[in-house]
C-alpha positions, 0 to 999 in steps of 0.5 A: 500500500505504501508503494502504491501511494508513491505513484499517485498525484501529489494531492492524492499523495498528500491526502493519502499521506495526511490520512495515513499520518492521521491514522498512524498518529491516531492508532499510535495514540490509541496504542499508547493509551492502551499500553498505559492502561495495560501497564497499569492493570498488569502492575496493579494485578501483580501488586495485588497478587504479591500483597495476597502472598505476603499477607498470607505469609504474615497471617500464617506466621502470626497464626502459627505463633498464636497456636504455639502460645495457646498450647504453651498457655494450656501447659502453663495453666496446668502447673507443669514443672518448670523443666517441662515448660522450659523444654516446650519453649525451646522446642517452640522457638526451634520449630518456628524459625521466624521467632527470636524468642519465646518467654513466660512473664509474671504480672511484674514483668519477671521472666519466669521461663524463656527459650533464650538463656539470656532472657531468663530471670530478666525483668522488663516493663510490661508497657513496652510490649503493649496492652495486656490482652484479656485472659485466654486472648492474643494480641500483637504489639507494636515494634519494640526496638530491642534485640531481646527481652534481656536487651529490653531490661537493660537500662541505656542499652544501645540498639542499632536503628531498625533492630527489634521485634514484634511481640505476640502476647497471650494472657494466661493464669498459673497455679493459684490464679496468678496472671502471667503473660506468654510473649513470642518475639516475631523477627521482622527480618524474617518477614522482610526477607520473605518480602524481598524474595517474593518481590525480586524487584529493586524498584518495588517496595513492600512492608508490614504496618500497623493501622497507626502507620508504624512500620513493623517490617519492610524491604530495603527499597522502602527507604524506612526502618522498622519502628518509624512512623509514616503519617502519610499512610493515614492521609485521605485516600491512603491505604491505611485510611481505606483499611480503617474505613473497612476495606480488606484489600484494594489499591491506592495512588499517591504517597505511600512508604516513600514520599514520591507518588506511588501505585500500590496495593494493600491487604489487611490481615484478618482479625489483626490491626495490621496491613501489608503494602506493596508499591511501585513509584509512578515515575517508574511506570511513566518511565516504562510507558515513555520507553514504550511511547518512544519505541512506538510514538517517535517512529510514528511521529517521524513518519507522520511528519515527514512521510519520507517513506511509507515503507520505512514507516511500515518497517518501523511499525513492524520493528516496533511490533516485534519489540512489543512481542519480545517485551510481551514474551519477556513479561510472560517469562517473568510471570512464569518465573514468578510462578515457578518461584511461588511454586518452589516456595509453596513446595518448601512449606511443610504444611499443606497448601491447596486450592479448591473450587466452590464445591470443595474439589481440589484444583491445586495442592503443594508437594507437602501432600506427597511427602506426608501421604506418599501419593502423587499429587495428580491422583487427588486433583478433582477429588473432594477435599474431605477425602484427603482427610479420611472423609472427615465430616468437619471438612465437608461441613466447611463448604456446606455451611458457607454462603456463596454470595458472601463467603467468609474465611473458615477453619476447622480441625479434622480427626480421623484414623489413617490406614496404618491405624494411627489417629491423626489431626489437622488444623484447616484454614480456608479463605475465599478467592473471588475470580469473578461474578459466580466464580468462587474458589477457596485457598487454604492450608492444613497443618498436622497437629497429631503429635501436639494433640497426642502430647497434650492428651498424654500430659492431661492424662498424667496430670489427672492421674497424679491429681487423683492419686493425691486427692484420694489419699486419706493421709495429709500429703503435699508436693514441694518444688526445689525451692521448698515451695508448695506445688500442691496439697490434698484435701486431707492436708487442708483438713488437718492443718486448717489452711486452704490450698489456694492460700499456700500454693507457691509459698514456702513450706513450713512457713506457718510453723514455729521458728524452731520447727520450721528450721528442723524441717527445712534442714531435713528437706535440704539434706534430702534434696541434696542426696535424693531418696527418702527419709522417715522420722517422727516429730511434734507439731504445734497447731495454731490453737496450741495443740501438740500432735505427734506426727510420723513424717515420710518424705521422698524426692521425685526426679527431673528430666535429668534424674536429679531431685527436683522436689519432695512429696511429703506425707505424714500421719497423726500418731498422737493417739497411738503414742498416748496409748503407748505411754498409757500402756507402758504406765499400765504395764509398769503398774501391773508389774509392780502389782504382780510382784507385790502379789507374788511376794504376798503369795510366797509369804502366805504360802510359807506361813501356811505350810507350818500349820498345815504340817501340824494338821497333817501330822496330828490327823495321821496320829488321830487316825491311828489312835482312832482305829477302833472308832470307825466314825472318828477315824473317818473324821481324821481321814477327811481332815488329812485329805483336806490338809493334803489338798491344802498343801498341794495348793500351797505348793502350787502357789509357791511354784507359781510365785517362784517362776514369776519372780525367777527365784529358781534358775533352771538347771538346763542340760541335754537330755532325752525326753523319752525316759523322763516321760516313761518315769512320769508314767510309772509314778502315775500308774497307781492313780491310773489303776485306781481309776481303771484307766490305761496309759497309751505311750507312743514315744518312738524309737528316735532320741528326742533330745532337748535342753531342759531342767529335768525336775521342771520338765518332769513337773510339766509332764506330770501336770499334763498327765495328771490333768488328763487322768483327772478329766478322763472317764473311768476305764478310759484311755489316756494317750501320750505321744512324742516325736519330731515336728515338721520344723525339727522341734520336739512335740509332746501330745497328751490326749484324753476322751473327757468332756473337752474344752469350750472353744472360747476357753481354749486359751484362758485355761492357761491362766492362773486360777482359771478352770474350764467350765466343763470340768471344774465342778466335777474334777476339782483342782486349784486351777494352777497346773496349766498356768505353771505348765505354760510358764515352764514351757515359756522358760524353756523357749517352747510353747503349749496350747490346747485343742478339742479332739474329733469324737470328744476329749481334749488334747494338750500339745507341748513343743520344745526346741530340739537341742543343738550341738554346742548348746551350753547350760545358761537359763533361768526362769 
């Protein structure tokens, strides 16, 4: 067409040239206008995308910090040991790399525990961190110009400009309802590095600011340092003015982070008084547009002005179009590079990042899913999101409950059991993404919190078990820490001491005791903490009313994570009644011993005094019986007197024997002897008595020697009493049995049995007491009631024992056990 116009007439050529020039200039102007619009739109879209990415990163960083603080607050509120809390703080800082530190402070600003060793034991002004949030709530403070809490606590510490942290606060309560504050130090440099990496453009600037215009984190191109105030952001039409007016995201033109006019995009952090700003100088846009205008306009103006050669114009236009195509390709390559960079960033994130359509079907998911599940990402595209989490109804409900017209951010926790049988839990967060009218998508993230939930459940179970054991103990029990302060007490302790648990927790133990008692217990506790183990002792406690109580105290240490004693469990028992009874028993015993001694002396003296007249009575009764042989009635009277005297003498002799045994007046003459000949001799002595009653004695002494260490006369007296009792209580023409042998333990055992009336079961033990006879025999058999008492004392003096039992079929059996003599036994014993 240009070639044809060269050969037309001049008017046609001029008109055609003018027309072509006008068309060229008009087309060039329109192209430059469209280029400016496209450049502005592309820049605005890119800045909005960058703002969304940076806002998502800042929000996830804050949410991760808040979740960590919530878990730490729950552990601190359960009165966890300091070592456990310290370990959790260190683990939290290690797992969240964007934190400079994590610490627990009390209401006075004292650092109770911190991940950074330099922060421990520091004391700071809490106002420097921002307002104290409500109990159980979070808050984000402003920029604090300090490297750490330790630096903040130092007066006059020099901090370079722009160095500081962003405090994330959470209020909680410790044991005893003590208010405390968990503080996470968010590193602005970590946010700034991510912003710089995401922008990858030296002309573009980004920053995180609060709604008061104070800079919290920014790229180096922002020309301001963190902590500086930027009032121009609050001006009418400015980004923060729009956020304050309710805008969540948008754009602005005018002053921004830098004083020169900017083209920027902002995005507010949901539920946080913070915003992310991304801006590019308008001068840079004009420079880019002028470069394009120069490339397109100057050739067109030159062609229109001179119309030197339509071919040159066409060639220039073609060259300009090629340059435009190359620039478009370059821009597309840059976009692709940015997408690859974002994909790499998303792939490096450990949490799951995904995008779904309005119905919840997965359209994108990062490589974190392949690492955790072992499945290819392509296999889950198009599937409902809940299928990734075991078909969790909680995930499906997120999409069922949302309003498609006004979608809101959603979050939920999904719990399910994996194919390996393990219980899993994830925290999901969804945010709506409006592509256009009727085009709704969802973007979100999912963090695996299975380990955290399991650890929290195990910790709750262990703490619950420990509290149940402590509360259910009927004995007053308390738990002390390494500083000898109360960690816990049970209800029995409160009831005994009269003090409430809430009033003593955190206070020093024994502080309510008298000074001497407190010093005594503190010394014991210090020694026990130094060596570990346990200790038991008795002490006297004085109550507030002045009552003195005897206590048996048991203390044992419990170890920390390194096996060193970290505290003491104290349990005590009130033994006042036991000690009082013991003292009363001792006094009664002493009184009884004195009475028994007096009684024995009295019996011995009376018995000695009675023997002299009894000898006279017996002698005169024998003389009278011999002289009254011719008078039967008088002889019978003398015989009755003699018989009564004999019984009286027998009673006196028994009383003397019992008195001697009780006083130990006659030592035993112990020697090794075989019990069988002694038993046979006793049987021969009692033969006339057996014959008079028509009874038989069945001896079963065996063939083995039954060697014991005994006094022959006393042992003979013991056997004689046992056989005489059996003869007395057996019916006439009956059989008395005496058997002897070795028992299962090797001792010598003697059994004397009869077929008499037996012994009532409730009297089997009382018949061995002095002057006590069985109710079944005392009215018929007579006796003094001292024979079995003497037998038991003789048996005890020989180290043996004696008891009675009833025989099947009637009758009683008395058993005697004596220690068998051993080689090398010596003679040394006394009654």
